[in-house]
C-alpha positions in Angstrom: 8.0 -23.7 15.6 9.8 -22.4 18.7 8.2 -19.6 20.7 10.0 -16.9 22.8 8.8 -16.7 26.5 9.4 -12.8 26.5 7.0 -10.7 24.4 8.4 -8.1 22.4 7.4 -4.9 20.4 8.0 -5.3 16.8 8.0 -2.8 14.0 7.5 -3.7 10.6 8.0 -1.7 7.3 6.4 -2.9 4.0 5.3 -6.6 3.9 7.9 -8.9 5.7 8.3 -12.5 4.5 5.7 -14.9 5.8 8.2 -17.2 7.7 8.7 -13.8 10.0 5.0 -13.1 10.3 4.5 -16.6 11.4 7.3 -16.5 13.9 6.1 -13.3 15.4 2.5 -14.7 15.8 4.0 -18.0 17.6 5.8 -15.5 20.1 2.8 -13.5 20.8 4.9 -10.3 20.0 3.0 -6.9 19.5 3.4 -5.7 15.8 3.5 -2.0 14.8 3.1 -1.2 11.1 5.6 1.4 11.1 4.2 2.8 7.6 1.3 4.1 9.2 0.9 7.3 11.0 0.7 5.7 14.6 2.3 8.8 16.3 0.7 11.9 16.0 3.8 14.1 15.8 4.8 16.6 13.4 6.4 15.0 10.2 8.9 17.8 10.2 10.7 15.8 13.0 11.9 13.4 10.4 13.8 16.1 8.6 16.8 15.9 11.0 17.4 12.4 9.6 15.8 12.2 6.1 15.6 14.9 3.2 12.0 16.5 3.0 12.0 15.3 -0.8 11.7 11.8 0.4 8.5 9.7 0.7 6.2 10.5 3.3 5.9 7.1 4.3 9.4 6.5 5.1 9.5 9.8 7.0 6.7 8.5 8.9 8.5 5.4 9.6 11.4 7.4 11.4 9.0 9.5 13.4 7.0 6.1 14.5 10.5 4.5 15.2 12.2 7.2 17.4 9.0 7.7 19.4 8.0 4.0 19.8 11.6 2.6 20.1 10.7 -0.8 19.3 12.7 -3.9 20.2 13.2 -4.7 16.8 12.2 -3.7 13.3 11.8 -5.7 9.9 12.3 -3.4 7.1 11.6 -5.0 3.6 13.9 -3.6 0.9 14.4 -4.4 -2.8 11.6 -4.7 -5.2 9.0 -5.7 -2.7 9.3 -2.2 -1.0 12.1 0.3 -2.5 15.8 1.2 -2.1 14.8 4.1 -0.1 13.9 1.8 2.5 17.2 0.3 2.6 18.8 3.6 3.1 16.1 4.4 5.9 17.3 1.2 7.7 20.9 2.4 7.6 20.1 5.6 9.3 17.8 3.9 11.7 20.9 1.8 12.7 23.0 4.7 13.4 20.4 6.8 15.5 18.6 3.8 17.4 21.6 1.3 18.1 19.4 -0.2 21.0 16.8 -1.2 18.4 17.8 -4.5 16.3 17.4 -3.5 12.7 17.0 -6.3 10.3 16.4 -5.8 6.7 14.4 -8.6 4.5 13.7 -9.2 0.9 10.3 -10.7 0.5 10.3 -12.9 -2.4 7.3 -15.0 -1.4 5.4 -16.5 -4.4 2.7 -18.3 -2.4 -0.8 -16.6 -3.5 -3.4 -15.8 -0.8 -5.7 -14.2 -3.0 -7.4 -10.7 -2.8 -11.0 -11.2 -1.8 -10.9 -7.7 -0.1 -9.7 -6.0 -3.1 -12.9 -6.9 -4.9 -15.4 -6.9 -2.3 -18.2 -4.3 -1.7 -17.2 -2.0 1.2 -16.0 1.5 1.9 -12.7 1.8 0.3 -11.1 3.3 3.2 -12.3 0.4 5.4 -11.0 -1.9 2.7 -7.5 -0.5 2.6 -7.4 -0.5 6.3 -8.2 -4.1 6.6 -5.6 -5.0 3.6 -2.7 -3.2 5.7 -3.8 -5.0 8.8 -3.6 -8.3 7.2 0.0 -8.0 6.6 0.3 -8.6 10.5 -1.2 -11.9 9.9 -0.1 -15.4 8.2 -3.7 -16.5 8.2 -5.6 -17.1 5.0 -8.1 -14.5 4.0 -11.9 -15.1 4.7 -14.1 -15.7 1.3 -15.8 -12.5 0.3 -18.2 -12.1 -2.7 -16.8 -10.1 -5.4 -18.8 -6.9 -6.3 -19.4 -5.5 -9.9 -16.7 -2.7 -10.0 -17.6 0.9 -10.8 -14.4 2.4 -10.1 -10.8 1.6 -9.4 -8.0 2.4 -7.1 -4.6 1.4 -8.1 -1.3 2.1 -6.0 0.0 2.1 -2.5 -2.0 2.6 0.7 -1.9 6.3 0.9 -0.5 8.1 4.0 -3.5 10.3 4.2 -6.5 7.7 4.2 -9.0 10.5 3.9 -8.8 10.5 0.1 -10.2 7.0 0.0 -13.6 8.2 1.4 -14.2 9.7 -2.0 -14.4 6.4 -3.8 -17.6 4.3 -3.9 -18.0 1.2 -2.0 -17.7 -0.7 -5.3 -14.4 0.1 -6.1 -11.9 -2.4 -6.9 -8.2 -2.1 -5.7 -5.3 -2.7 -7.7 -1.5 -2.0 -7.7 0.9 -2.7 -4.9 -2.1 -2.7 -2.5 -3.5 -5.5 -4.2 0.1 -7.2 -3.9 -0.1 -6.7 0.0 -3.1 -8.4 0.2 -1.8 -11.5 -1.7 1.3 -11.3 0.4 3.5 -11.0 -2.7 4.8 -7.6 -2.7 7.4 -8.4 -5.4 5.0 -9.3 -8.0 5.3 -7.2 -11.1 2.4 -8.8 -13.1 -0.1 -8.4 -10.2 0.9 -4.9 -9.5 0.3 -3.8 -13.2 -3.0 -5.5 -13.4 -5.8 -3.1 -14.1 -9.5 -2.9 -15.4 -9.8 -0.9 -18.6 -13.6 -0.8 -18.4 -13.8 1.2 -15.1 -12.6 4.7 -14.1 -9.4 4.2 -12.3 -7.2 6.6 -10.2 -3.6 5.6 -10.5 -2.1 6.9 -7.0 1.4 7.1 -5.4 3.2 9.0 -3.0 5.3 12.0 -4.1 8.9 11.4 -4.4 8.2 7.5 -4.7 9.6 5.6 -7.6 6.3 4.3 -8.1 5.0 7.7 -9.4 6.6 6.4 -12.7 4.6 3.5 -13.1 1.4 5.1 -11.9 1.6 7.9 -14.5 2.6 5.5 -17.4 -0.3 3.1 -16.5 -2.7 6.2 -16.3 -1.6 7.4 -19.7 -2.3 4.2 -21.4 -5.6 3.5 -19.4 -8.6 4.5 -21.4 -10.2 6.1 -18.2 -7.3 6.7 -16.1 -6.2 9.8 -13.8 -2.7 10.0 -12.2 -2.6 11.5 -9.0 0.4 12.0 -6.4 0.4 13.8 -3.0 2.9 14.1 -0.1 1.9 14.1 3.6 -1.7 15.1 3.2 -4.4 15.3 0.5 -5.1 18.8 -0.1 -8.5 20.1 -1.3 -7.3 20.5 -5.0 -6.3 16.8 -5.0 -9.5 15.6 -3.5 -11.6 18.0 -5.8 -9.6 16.6 -9.0 -10.5 12.7 -7.7 -14.1 13.6 -7.1 -14.7 15.4 -10.5 -12.9 12.7 -12.2 -15.2 10.0 -10.6 -18.4 12.1 -11.1 -17.6 12.8 -14.6 -16.7 9.3 -15.5 -20.0 8.1 -14.3 -21.8 10.8 -16.3 -20.0 9.8 -19.4 -20.6 6.0 -18.7 -24.4 6.8 -18.5 -24.4 8.6 -22.0 -22.2 5.8 -23.4 -19.0 7.8 -23.7 -15.6 6.9 -23.2 -12.6 6.1 -25.5 -11.7 2.8 -26.8 -9.6 0.6 -24.6 -5.7 1.0 -25.6 -4.1 -0.8 -22.7 -4.8 -3.6 -20.1 -3.6 -6.6 -18.3 -6.4 -8.5 -18.3 -7.6 -10.2 -15.1 -7.9 -13.7 -17.1 -4.2 -13.4 -17.2 -4.2 -14.1 -13.4 -6.5 -16.8 -12.4 -8.1 -16.2 -9.1 -7.8 -12.4 -9.1 
């Protein structure tokens, strides 16, 4: 693999194909995950370029980009990310002509596994480690799986503080699980969930994944659908906390309704 003598600042949006990450690692480039709130600036700055009724993650991408002005940005579009990312790429090309904007469609099928998703650790640390792993092509370290007491299904939230409400024995599902496996366009893996544990189905407001999150929550025997925009307000956090506490109480008393829906983990060996 050829390496570049000049290190560059590279932004990524979504999960770029593995071959791109391998090349960036070989070149020693500095990678910025533009989905994360790197720059501490008012998200209203993005309103000059994107509607307010647009996913807060992509508005964050715009703020980061116009502030950091990386040399190049790889934006994954299509089923592995979203159509809105494609439109965001078009806008960024217009407002930052000096930055090379490259769109990708990650259709990788090599499974890296999901040890972090099932490990025992604070959920905030777990999701942070999963999002960080996108920047590396290296295999994951083996971690022992814990017995789950709760589930978090969905995308990494813009406001990670809501993750602190969950127990350390929370298993992660949804697109976040696809991120760790490095197969973002993996519908079967994304729909995987455990019917035996209380699960919060989360999506960013104004994201197309809200439809799937609510659908799965409605069919799950112990599911709660939640969406939020820029930050998770007190009411959202109180709802999640009450749901988890009540679910624990019901389980201790042997309550809960019969399972109606599930994609069993046995359908996906190794997950």
